[in-house]
C-alpha positions in Angstrom: 11.3 18.8 -1.5 8.6 16.0 -1.1 9.7 12.6 0.2 9.4 9.7 -2.3 6.2 7.7 -1.6 7.1 4.1 -2.0 4.4 1.5 -2.9 6.6 -1.4 -3.9 9.8 -2.1 -2.1 12.2 -4.8 -3.3 15.7 -4.9 -1.8 16.9 -8.5 -2.2 20.5 -9.3 -2.1 21.6 -12.4 -0.2 24.9 -10.7 0.8 23.2 -7.6 2.3 21.0 -8.0 5.3 20.7 -4.3 6.1 20.6 -1.1 4.0 23.1 1.7 4.6 22.1 4.0 7.5 19.9 6.9 6.4 19.3 5.6 2.9 15.6 4.9 3.4 14.9 7.5 6.1 13.3 10.0 3.7 11.0 7.4 2.1 7.2 7.7 2.8 6.0 4.1 3.4 2.5 5.0 4.3 1.1 3.5 1.1 3.5 0.6 0.8 1.7 -2.5 -0.5 4.6 -4.8 -1.2 7.8 -5.3 0.9 10.4 -7.8 -0.2 13.5 -7.5 1.9 15.9 -9.2 4.3 16.5 -6.0 6.2 14.9 -6.3 9.6 14.8 -2.5 10.2 13.0 -2.1 6.9 10.5 -4.9 7.7 9.9 -3.3 11.1 9.4 0.2 9.6 7.2 -1.0 6.7 4.9 -3.0 9.0 4.6 -0.1 11.4 4.0 2.7 8.9 2.0 1.1 6.1 -1.7 0.4 6.7 -2.2 -1.1 3.2 0.6 -3.7 3.2 -0.6 -6.9 1.5 2.6 -8.7 0.5 5.6 -9.4 2.8 8.7 -11.4 2.2 11.7 -11.9 4.5 13.5 -14.4 6.7 11.4 -16.2 9.3 13.4 -14.8 12.2 13.0 -11.3 10.9 9.2 -11.7 10.4 8.6 -13.2 13.8 10.6 -10.6 15.7 10.0 -7.4 13.7 6.3 -7.6 12.7 3.5 -6.2 14.9 0.5 -8.6 15.3 -1.9 -6.1 13.6 -0.2 -6.8 10.2 -0.9 -10.5 9.9 -4.7 -10.3 9.3 -4.1 -7.8 6.4 -1.6 -9.9 4.4 -2.7 -11.5 1.1 0.7 -12.9 0.3 3.5 -14.1 2.6 6.9 -15.4 1.5 9.4 -16.5 4.1 12.8 -18.1 4.1 14.5 -20.2 6.8 13.5 -22.7 9.4 9.9 -23.0 10.4 9.6 -22.2 14.1 6.7 -22.6 16.4 6.4 -18.8 16.2 5.9 -18.9 12.5 3.1 -21.5 12.9 1.2 -19.2 15.3 1.7 -16.3 12.9 0.3 -18.3 10.0 -2.9 -18.9 12.1 -3.4 -15.1 12.2 -3.0 -14.7 8.4 -6.7 -15.4 7.6 -7.0 -13.7 4.2 -3.8 -15.2 2.9 -4.1 -16.4 -0.8 -0.4 -17.0 -1.5 2.1 -18.7 0.7 5.7 -19.2 -0.5 8.6 -20.6 1.5 12.2 -21.5 0.9 14.1 -23.5 3.4 17.8 -24.0 3.5 19.4 -26.0 6.3 21.9 -28.8 5.5 21.5 -30.2 9.1 17.8 -31.0 8.7 17.0 -34.4 7.3 14.5 -34.8 4.4 12.2 -36.6 6.8 12.1 -33.7 9.2 11.7 -31.3 6.4 8.8 -33.3 5.0 7.1 -33.3 8.4 7.5 -29.5 8.7 5.9 -29.0 5.2 3.1 -31.5 6.0 2.3 -29.5 9.2 2.4 -26.3 7.2 0.1 -27.7 4.6 -2.4 -29.0 7.2 -2.5 -25.6 8.9 -3.1 -23.9 5.6 -6.0 -26.2 4.5 -8.4 -24.2 6.7 -8.0 -21.2 4.5 
């Protein structure tokens, strides 16, 4: 029986950060173009197996830890959630063909001034594209 060839993957549930063991093992991700998930193992697998990945969405800490450097120059769209870290800024510098950048930030301990500074830094970095 052939394995399902996945081109668009969307597993988004804020209560689930990982899929059940073995659920995605038979999936062929070699032609995956879009990966929208909070699951770090799926992000790692998708970025490793797909050579045509163009859209990636996950949490900042998952993206910075699970994604090989060769993926960043291929992305056209990047969506991330969480605190902007120095690692994410260096990653953004590598996303040269990026046409869409979307971010969501939720941290009650960060002041509006600090948040505004982070977004201003992000906007300045993205102006070069």
